[in-house]
MITIFI-67753 format. One record per atom (N, C-alpha, C): residue number from 1; chain; atom name; x, y, z. Coordinates in nm, 3 decimals. Layout:
// MITIFI-67753
<site pos="NUM" unit="A" site="CA" xx="X" yy="Y" zz="Z"/>
...
END
This chain:
// MITIFI-67753
<site pos="1" unit="A" site="N" xx="0.063" yy="-0.137" zz="0.028"/>
<site pos="1" unit="A" site="CA" xx="0.015" yy="0.005" zz="0.030"/>
<site pos="1" unit="A" site="C" xx="0.056" yy="0.155" zz="0.039"/>
<site pos="2" unit="A" site="N" xx="0.023" yy="0.212" zz="-0.040"/>
<site pos="2" unit="A" site="CA" xx="0.119" yy="0.333" zz="-0.095"/>
<site pos="2" unit="A" site="C" xx="0.099" yy="0.415" zz="0.081"/>
<site pos="3" unit="A" site="N" xx="0.212" yy="0.538" zz="0.030"/>
<site pos="3" unit="A" site="CA" xx="0.280" yy="0.661" zz="0.127"/>
<site pos="3" unit="A" site="C" xx="0.111" yy="0.699" zz="0.129"/>
<site pos="4" unit="A" site="N" xx="0.068" yy="0.767" zz="0.079"/>
<site pos="4" unit="A" site="CA" xx="-0.076" yy="0.859" zz="0.047"/>
<site pos="4" unit="A" site="C" xx="-0.200" yy="0.742" zz="0.116"/>
<site pos="5" unit="A" site="N" xx="-0.149" yy="0.671" zz="0.053"/>
<site pos="5" unit="A" site="CA" xx="-0.312" yy="0.578" zz="0.124"/>
<site pos="5" unit="A" site="C" xx="-0.286" yy="0.553" zz="0.257"/>
<site pos="6" unit="A" site="N" xx="-0.151" yy="0.553" zz="0.321"/>
<site pos="6" unit="A" site="CA" xx="-0.169" yy="0.531" zz="0.514"/>
<site pos="6" unit="A" site="C" xx="-0.174" yy="0.610" zz="0.577"/>
<site pos="7" unit="A" site="N" xx="-0.086" yy="0.762" zz="0.457"/>
<site pos="7" unit="A" site="CA" xx="-0.086" yy="0.914" zz="0.546"/>
<site pos="7" unit="A" site="C" xx="-0.271" yy="0.924" zz="0.540"/>
<site pos="8" unit="A" site="N" xx="-0.334" yy="0.876" zz="0.445"/>
<site pos="8" unit="A" site="CA" xx="-0.430" yy="0.989" zz="0.421"/>
<site pos="8" unit="A" site="C" xx="-0.567" yy="0.910" zz="0.559"/>
<site pos="9" unit="A" site="N" xx="-0.542" yy="0.770" zz="0.550"/>
<site pos="9" unit="A" site="CA" xx="-0.653" yy="0.695" zz="0.647"/>
<site pos="9" unit="A" site="C" xx="-0.589" yy="0.711" zz="0.791"/>
<site pos="10" unit="A" site="N" xx="-0.483" yy="0.753" zz="0.800"/>
<site pos="10" unit="A" site="CA" xx="-0.441" yy="0.795" zz="0.935"/>
<site pos="10" unit="A" site="C" xx="-0.528" yy="0.951" zz="0.962"/>
<site pos="11" unit="A" site="N" xx="-0.512" yy="1.000" zz="0.849"/>
<site pos="11" unit="A" site="CA" xx="-0.589" yy="1.199" zz="0.898"/>
<site pos="11" unit="A" site="C" xx="-0.754" yy="1.158" zz="0.915"/>
<site pos="12" unit="A" site="N" xx="-0.781" yy="1.069" zz="0.816"/>
<site pos="12" unit="A" site="CA" xx="-0.927" yy="0.979" zz="0.871"/>
<site pos="12" unit="A" site="C" xx="-0.946" yy="0.928" zz="0.989"/>
<site pos="13" unit="A" site="N" xx="-0.880" yy="0.852" zz="1.019"/>
<site pos="13" unit="A" site="CA" xx="-0.891" yy="0.769" zz="1.164"/>
<site pos="13" unit="A" site="C" xx="-0.900" yy="0.935" zz="1.294"/>
<site pos="14" unit="A" site="N" xx="-0.858" yy="1.009" zz="1.237"/>
<site pos="14" unit="A" site="CA" xx="-0.827" yy="1.134" zz="1.355"/>
<site pos="14" unit="A" site="C" xx="-0.915" yy="1.219" zz="1.390"/>
<site pos="15" unit="A" site="N" xx="-0.910" yy="1.231" zz="1.247"/>
<site pos="15" unit="A" site="CA" xx="-1.076" yy="1.331" zz="1.213"/>
<site pos="15" unit="A" site="C" xx="-1.183" yy="1.265" zz="1.273"/>
<site pos="16" unit="A" site="N" xx="-1.198" yy="1.082" zz="1.263"/>
<site pos="16" unit="A" site="CA" xx="-1.325" yy="1.074" zz="1.305"/>
<site pos="16" unit="A" site="C" xx="-1.302" yy="1.018" zz="1.478"/>
<site pos="17" unit="A" site="N" xx="-1.181" yy="0.998" zz="1.528"/>
<site pos="17" unit="A" site="CA" xx="-1.205" yy="1.014" zz="1.652"/>
<site pos="17" unit="A" site="C" xx="-1.243" yy="1.168" zz="1.710"/>
<site pos="18" unit="A" site="N" xx="-1.207" yy="1.283" zz="1.629"/>
<site pos="18" unit="A" site="CA" xx="-1.251" yy="1.401" zz="1.704"/>
<site pos="18" unit="A" site="C" xx="-1.376" yy="1.430" zz="1.713"/>
<site pos="19" unit="A" site="N" xx="-1.445" yy="1.341" zz="1.618"/>
<site pos="19" unit="A" site="CA" xx="-1.597" yy="1.370" zz="1.591"/>
<site pos="19" unit="A" site="C" xx="-1.580" yy="1.502" zz="1.463"/>
<site pos="20" unit="A" site="N" xx="-1.518" yy="1.537" zz="1.374"/>
<site pos="20" unit="A" site="CA" xx="-1.546" yy="1.586" zz="1.286"/>
<site pos="20" unit="A" site="C" xx="-1.571" yy="1.523" zz="1.175"/>
<site pos="21" unit="A" site="N" xx="-1.628" yy="1.613" zz="1.108"/>
<site pos="21" unit="A" site="CA" xx="-1.649" yy="1.642" zz="0.943"/>
<site pos="21" unit="A" site="C" xx="-1.551" yy="1.664" zz="0.847"/>
<site pos="22" unit="A" site="N" xx="-1.515" yy="1.646" zz="0.732"/>
<site pos="22" unit="A" site="CA" xx="-1.467" yy="1.660" zz="0.645"/>
<site pos="22" unit="A" site="C" xx="-1.466" yy="1.818" zz="0.609"/>
<site pos="23" unit="A" site="N" xx="-1.590" yy="1.900" zz="0.644"/>
<site pos="23" unit="A" site="CA" xx="-1.613" yy="2.000" zz="0.576"/>
<site pos="23" unit="A" site="C" xx="-1.571" yy="2.092" zz="0.717"/>
<site pos="24" unit="A" site="N" xx="-1.578" yy="2.049" zz="0.823"/>
<site pos="24" unit="A" site="CA" xx="-1.499" yy="2.113" zz="0.966"/>
<site pos="24" unit="A" site="C" xx="-1.356" yy="2.128" zz="0.940"/>
<site pos="25" unit="A" site="N" xx="-1.273" yy="1.995" zz="0.933"/>
<site pos="25" unit="A" site="CA" xx="-1.189" yy="1.985" zz="0.865"/>
<site pos="25" unit="A" site="C" xx="-1.115" yy="2.092" zz="0.814"/>
<site pos="26" unit="A" site="N" xx="-1.158" yy="2.072" zz="0.701"/>
<site pos="26" unit="A" site="CA" xx="-1.156" yy="2.171" zz="0.593"/>
<site pos="26" unit="A" site="C" xx="-1.138" yy="2.310" zz="0.628"/>
<site pos="27" unit="A" site="N" xx="-1.224" yy="2.350" zz="0.685"/>
<site pos="27" unit="A" site="CA" xx="-1.242" yy="2.502" zz="0.701"/>
<site pos="27" unit="A" site="C" xx="-1.137" yy="2.539" zz="0.841"/>
<site pos="28" unit="A" site="N" xx="-1.129" yy="2.444" zz="0.946"/>
<site pos="28" unit="A" site="CA" xx="-1.016" yy="2.476" zz="0.995"/>
<site pos="28" unit="A" site="C" xx="-0.878" yy="2.453" zz="0.968"/>
<site pos="29" unit="A" site="N" xx="-0.860" yy="2.396" zz="0.844"/>
<site pos="29" unit="A" site="CA" xx="-0.735" yy="2.367" zz="0.790"/>
<site pos="29" unit="A" site="C" xx="-0.735" yy="2.485" zz="0.697"/>
<site pos="30" unit="A" site="N" xx="-0.836" yy="2.604" zz="0.640"/>
<site pos="30" unit="A" site="CA" xx="-0.813" yy="2.668" zz="0.535"/>
<site pos="30" unit="A" site="C" xx="-0.754" yy="2.569" zz="0.399"/>
<site pos="31" unit="A" site="N" xx="-0.865" yy="2.472" zz="0.396"/>
<site pos="31" unit="A" site="CA" xx="-0.872" yy="2.369" zz="0.303"/>
<site pos="31" unit="A" site="C" xx="-0.969" yy="2.363" zz="0.212"/>
<site pos="32" unit="A" site="N" xx="-0.964" yy="2.299" zz="0.112"/>
<site pos="32" unit="A" site="CA" xx="-1.089" yy="2.285" zz="0.019"/>
<site pos="32" unit="A" site="C" xx="-1.161" yy="2.144" zz="0.049"/>
<site pos="33" unit="A" site="N" xx="-1.265" yy="2.144" zz="0.060"/>
<site pos="33" unit="A" site="CA" xx="-1.312" yy="1.991" zz="0.152"/>
<site pos="33" unit="A" site="C" xx="-1.295" yy="1.921" zz="0.067"/>
<site pos="34" unit="A" site="N" xx="-1.316" yy="1.929" zz="-0.116"/>
<site pos="34" unit="A" site="CA" xx="-1.275" yy="1.825" zz="-0.181"/>
<site pos="34" unit="A" site="C" xx="-1.099" yy="1.755" zz="-0.134"/>
<site pos="35" unit="A" site="N" xx="-1.072" yy="1.890" zz="-0.140"/>
<site pos="35" unit="A" site="CA" xx="-0.874" yy="1.844" zz="-0.146"/>
<site pos="35" unit="A" site="C" xx="-0.892" yy="1.707" zz="-0.007"/>
<site pos="36" unit="A" site="N" xx="-0.963" yy="1.754" zz="0.103"/>
<site pos="36" unit="A" site="CA" xx="-0.916" yy="1.692" zz="0.225"/>
<site pos="36" unit="A" site="C" xx="-0.963" yy="1.565" zz="0.196"/>
<site pos="37" unit="A" site="N" xx="-1.123" yy="1.562" zz="0.108"/>
<site pos="37" unit="A" site="CA" xx="-1.113" yy="1.379" zz="0.111"/>
<site pos="37" unit="A" site="C" xx="-1.039" yy="1.328" zz="-0.015"/>
<site pos="38" unit="A" site="N" xx="-0.941" yy="1.382" zz="-0.083"/>
<site pos="38" unit="A" site="CA" xx="-0.853" yy="1.332" zz="-0.192"/>
<site pos="38" unit="A" site="C" xx="-0.746" yy="1.297" zz="-0.079"/>
<site pos="39" unit="A" site="N" xx="-0.714" yy="1.388" zz="0.029"/>
<site pos="39" unit="A" site="CA" xx="-0.627" yy="1.322" zz="0.077"/>
<site pos="39" unit="A" site="C" xx="-0.638" yy="1.176" zz="0.166"/>
<site pos="40" unit="A" site="N" xx="-0.761" yy="1.212" zz="0.206"/>
<site pos="40" unit="A" site="CA" xx="-0.798" yy="1.109" zz="0.298"/>
<site pos="40" unit="A" site="C" xx="-0.815" yy="1.001" zz="0.258"/>
<site pos="41" unit="A" site="N" xx="-0.849" yy="0.963" zz="0.058"/>
<site pos="41" unit="A" site="CA" xx="-0.821" yy="0.829" zz="-0.011"/>
<site pos="41" unit="A" site="C" xx="-0.704" yy="0.814" zz="-0.062"/>
<site pos="42" unit="A" site="N" xx="-0.618" yy="0.878" zz="-0.039"/>
<site pos="42" unit="A" site="CA" xx="-0.454" yy="0.898" zz="-0.118"/>
<site pos="42" unit="A" site="C" xx="-0.453" yy="0.905" zz="-0.203"/>
<site pos="43" unit="A" site="N" xx="-0.550" yy="0.965" zz="-0.267"/>
<site pos="43" unit="A" site="CA" xx="-0.545" yy="1.007" zz="-0.417"/>
<site pos="43" unit="A" site="C" xx="-0.421" yy="1.138" zz="-0.422"/>
<site pos="44" unit="A" site="N" xx="-0.367" yy="1.166" zz="-0.321"/>
<site pos="44" unit="A" site="CA" xx="-0.376" yy="1.320" zz="-0.304"/>
<site pos="44" unit="A" site="C" xx="-0.235" yy="1.298" zz="-0.202"/>
<site pos="45" unit="A" site="N" xx="-0.148" yy="1.381" zz="-0.217"/>
<site pos="45" unit="A" site="CA" xx="-0.023" yy="1.401" zz="-0.096"/>
<site pos="45" unit="A" site="C" xx="0.003" yy="1.526" zz="-0.083"/>
<site pos="46" unit="A" site="N" xx="-0.027" yy="1.565" zz="0.027"/>
<site pos="46" unit="A" site="CA" xx="-0.037" yy="1.721" zz="0.056"/>
<site pos="46" unit="A" site="C" xx="0.143" yy="1.766" zz="0.073"/>
<site pos="47" unit="A" site="N" xx="0.130" yy="1.876" zz="0.034"/>
<site pos="47" unit="A" site="CA" xx="0.289" yy="1.960" zz="0.072"/>
<site pos="47" unit="A" site="C" xx="0.282" yy="1.944" zz="0.273"/>
<site pos="48" unit="A" site="N" xx="0.409" yy="1.916" zz="0.294"/>
<site pos="48" unit="A" site="CA" xx="0.459" yy="1.963" zz="0.444"/>
<site pos="48" unit="A" site="C" xx="0.347" yy="2.105" zz="0.485"/>
<site pos="49" unit="A" site="N" xx="0.357" yy="2.203" zz="0.458"/>
<site pos="49" unit="A" site="CA" xx="0.270" yy="2.286" zz="0.473"/>
<site pos="49" unit="A" site="C" xx="0.115" yy="2.263" zz="0.487"/>
<site pos="50" unit="A" site="N" xx="0.048" yy="2.192" zz="0.406"/>
<site pos="50" unit="A" site="CA" xx="-0.056" yy="2.150" zz="0.395"/>
<site pos="50" unit="A" site="C" xx="-0.072" yy="2.067" zz="0.491"/>
<site pos="51" unit="A" site="N" xx="0.057" yy="1.962" zz="0.520"/>
<site pos="51" unit="A" site="CA" xx="0.075" yy="1.896" zz="0.629"/>
<site pos="51" unit="A" site="C" xx="0.022" yy="1.941" zz="0.762"/>
<site pos="52" unit="A" site="N" xx="0.071" yy="2.043" zz="0.788"/>
<site pos="52" unit="A" site="CA" xx="0.097" yy="2.112" zz="0.899"/>
<site pos="52" unit="A" site="C" xx="-0.033" yy="2.216" zz="0.931"/>
<site pos="53" unit="A" site="N" xx="-0.145" yy="2.228" zz="0.823"/>
<site pos="53" unit="A" site="CA" xx="-0.243" yy="2.272" zz="0.819"/>
<site pos="53" unit="A" site="C" xx="-0.330" yy="2.190" zz="0.891"/>
<site pos="54" unit="A" site="N" xx="-0.341" yy="2.061" zz="0.856"/>
<site pos="54" unit="A" site="CA" xx="-0.393" yy="1.980" zz="0.845"/>
<site pos="54" unit="A" site="C" xx="-0.364" yy="1.951" zz="1.019"/>
<site pos="55" unit="A" site="N" xx="-0.247" yy="1.900" zz="1.101"/>
<site pos="55" unit="A" site="CA" xx="-0.242" yy="1.898" zz="1.191"/>
<site pos="55" unit="A" site="C" xx="-0.234" yy="1.948" zz="1.300"/>
<site pos="56" unit="A" site="N" xx="-0.235" yy="2.097" zz="1.263"/>
<site pos="56" unit="A" site="CA" xx="-0.326" yy="2.200" zz="1.377"/>
<site pos="56" unit="A" site="C" xx="-0.442" yy="2.215" zz="1.400"/>
<site pos="57" unit="A" site="N" xx="-0.537" yy="2.158" zz="1.255"/>
<site pos="57" unit="A" site="CA" xx="-0.681" yy="2.142" zz="1.243"/>
<site pos="57" unit="A" site="C" xx="-0.699" yy="2.036" zz="1.335"/>
<site pos="58" unit="A" site="N" xx="-0.601" yy="1.939" zz="1.330"/>
<site pos="58" unit="A" site="CA" xx="-0.668" yy="1.824" zz="1.431"/>
<site pos="58" unit="A" site="C" xx="-0.634" yy="1.837" zz="1.601"/>
<site pos="59" unit="A" site="N" xx="-0.539" yy="1.968" zz="1.630"/>
<site pos="59" unit="A" site="CA" xx="-0.520" yy="2.002" zz="1.743"/>
<site pos="59" unit="A" site="C" xx="-0.375" yy="1.944" zz="1.830"/>
<site pos="60" unit="A" site="N" xx="-0.317" yy="1.875" zz="1.677"/>
<site pos="60" unit="A" site="CA" xx="-0.202" yy="1.818" zz="1.695"/>
<site pos="60" unit="A" site="C" xx="-0.049" yy="1.884" zz="1.662"/>
<site pos="61" unit="A" site="N" xx="0.032" yy="1.848" zz="1.703"/>
<site pos="61" unit="A" site="CA" xx="0.185" yy="1.919" zz="1.623"/>
<site pos="61" unit="A" site="C" xx="0.231" yy="1.811" zz="1.497"/>
<site pos="62" unit="A" site="N" xx="0.244" yy="1.884" zz="1.425"/>
<site pos="62" unit="A" site="CA" xx="0.294" yy="1.802" zz="1.268"/>
<site pos="62" unit="A" site="C" xx="0.354" yy="1.714" zz="1.331"/>
<site pos="63" unit="A" site="N" xx="0.446" yy="1.674" zz="1.411"/>
<site pos="63" unit="A" site="CA" xx="0.529" yy="1.564" zz="1.484"/>
<site pos="63" unit="A" site="C" xx="0.507" yy="1.494" zz="1.508"/>
<site pos="64" unit="A" site="N" xx="0.375" yy="1.509" zz="1.594"/>
<site pos="64" unit="A" site="CA" xx="0.287" yy="1.350" zz="1.660"/>
<site pos="64" unit="A" site="C" xx="0.191" yy="1.347" zz="1.511"/>
<site pos="65" unit="A" site="N" xx="0.164" yy="1.431" zz="1.431"/>
<site pos="65" unit="A" site="CA" xx="0.062" yy="1.382" zz="1.327"/>
<site pos="65" unit="A" site="C" xx="0.137" yy="1.250" zz="1.238"/>
<site pos="66" unit="A" site="N" xx="0.262" yy="1.321" zz="1.207"/>
<site pos="66" unit="A" site="CA" xx="0.361" yy="1.214" zz="1.097"/>
<site pos="66" unit="A" site="C" xx="0.383" yy="1.111" zz="1.179"/>
<site pos="67" unit="A" site="N" xx="0.393" yy="1.114" zz="1.362"/>
<site pos="67" unit="A" site="CA" xx="0.482" yy="1.001" zz="1.462"/>
<site pos="67" unit="A" site="C" xx="0.352" yy="0.889" zz="1.390"/>
<site pos="68" unit="A" site="N" xx="0.199" yy="0.951" zz="1.388"/>
<site pos="68" unit="A" site="CA" xx="0.074" yy="0.828" zz="1.406"/>
<site pos="68" unit="A" site="C" xx="0.085" yy="0.803" zz="1.278"/>
<site pos="69" unit="A" site="N" xx="0.124" yy="0.858" zz="1.173"/>
<site pos="69" unit="A" site="CA" xx="0.141" yy="0.791" zz="0.993"/>
<site pos="69" unit="A" site="C" xx="0.244" yy="0.689" zz="1.071"/>
<site pos="70" unit="A" site="N" xx="0.378" yy="0.698" zz="1.101"/>
<site pos="70" unit="A" site="CA" xx="0.467" yy="0.622" zz="1.088"/>
<site pos="70" unit="A" site="C" xx="0.405" yy="0.481" zz="1.176"/>
<site pos="71" unit="A" site="N" xx="0.336" yy="0.524" zz="1.246"/>
<site pos="71" unit="A" site="CA" xx="0.326" yy="0.383" zz="1.368"/>
<site pos="71" unit="A" site="C" xx="0.213" yy="0.282" zz="1.291"/>
<site pos="72" unit="A" site="N" xx="0.163" yy="0.394" zz="1.242"/>
<site pos="72" unit="A" site="CA" xx="0.001" yy="0.278" zz="1.156"/>
<site pos="72" unit="A" site="C" xx="0.132" yy="0.227" zz="1.024"/>
<site pos="73" unit="A" site="N" xx="0.187" yy="0.283" zz="0.975"/>
<site pos="73" unit="A" site="CA" xx="0.299" yy="0.245" zz="0.836"/>
<site pos="73" unit="A" site="C" xx="0.352" yy="0.094" zz="0.893"/>
<site pos="74" unit="A" site="N" xx="0.415" yy="0.134" zz="1.024"/>
<site pos="74" unit="A" site="CA" xx="0.501" yy="0.038" zz="1.051"/>
<site pos="74" unit="A" site="C" xx="0.398" yy="-0.130" zz="1.107"/>
<site pos="75" unit="A" site="N" xx="0.290" yy="-0.070" zz="1.161"/>
<site pos="75" unit="A" site="CA" xx="0.209" yy="-0.200" zz="1.195"/>
<site pos="75" unit="A" site="C" xx="0.139" yy="-0.268" zz="1.075"/>
<site pos="76" unit="A" site="N" xx="0.135" yy="-0.172" zz="0.974"/>
<site pos="76" unit="A" site="CA" xx="0.051" yy="-0.221" zz="0.851"/>
<site pos="76" unit="A" site="C" xx="0.171" yy="-0.358" zz="0.801"/>
<site pos="77" unit="A" site="N" xx="0.292" yy="-0.255" zz="0.818"/>
<site pos="77" unit="A" site="CA" xx="0.415" yy="-0.366" zz="0.747"/>
<site pos="77" unit="A" site="C" xx="0.400" yy="-0.465" zz="0.804"/>
<site pos="78" unit="A" site="N" xx="0.396" yy="-0.457" zz="0.967"/>
<site pos="78" unit="A" site="CA" xx="0.396" yy="-0.577" zz="1.079"/>
<site pos="78" unit="A" site="C" xx="0.306" yy="-0.687" zz="1.029"/>
<site pos="79" unit="A" site="N" xx="0.207" yy="-0.664" zz="1.007"/>
<site pos="79" unit="A" site="CA" xx="0.107" yy="-0.752" zz="0.948"/>
<site pos="79" unit="A" site="C" xx="0.094" yy="-0.855" zz="0.789"/>
<site pos="80" unit="A" site="N" xx="0.190" yy="-0.769" zz="0.707"/>
<site pos="80" unit="A" site="CA" xx="0.220" yy="-0.794" zz="0.568"/>
<site pos="80" unit="A" site="C" xx="0.338" yy="-0.879" zz="0.586"/>
<site pos="81" unit="A" site="N" xx="0.399" yy="-0.831" zz="0.666"/>
<site pos="81" unit="A" site="CA" xx="0.574" yy="-0.920" zz="0.620"/>
<site pos="81" unit="A" site="C" xx="0.579" yy="-1.077" zz="0.745"/>
END
């Protein structure tokens, strides 16, 4: 599975944990709702600036969001391998 898909899944998971809609997340991050959907589906890979906007909108530091992504990716690789 690709980097885009793993990152998108963790963004969606955290968004849902916080009870946010894509619209609310997009508004908080100053992004288009359809772009947030593309990130969550893994069809778009955000820039570092956009990752930072998403992290802040989720009340996380950028490093925490990336660490959650890395943990998710590692657990997925262990299951596959």
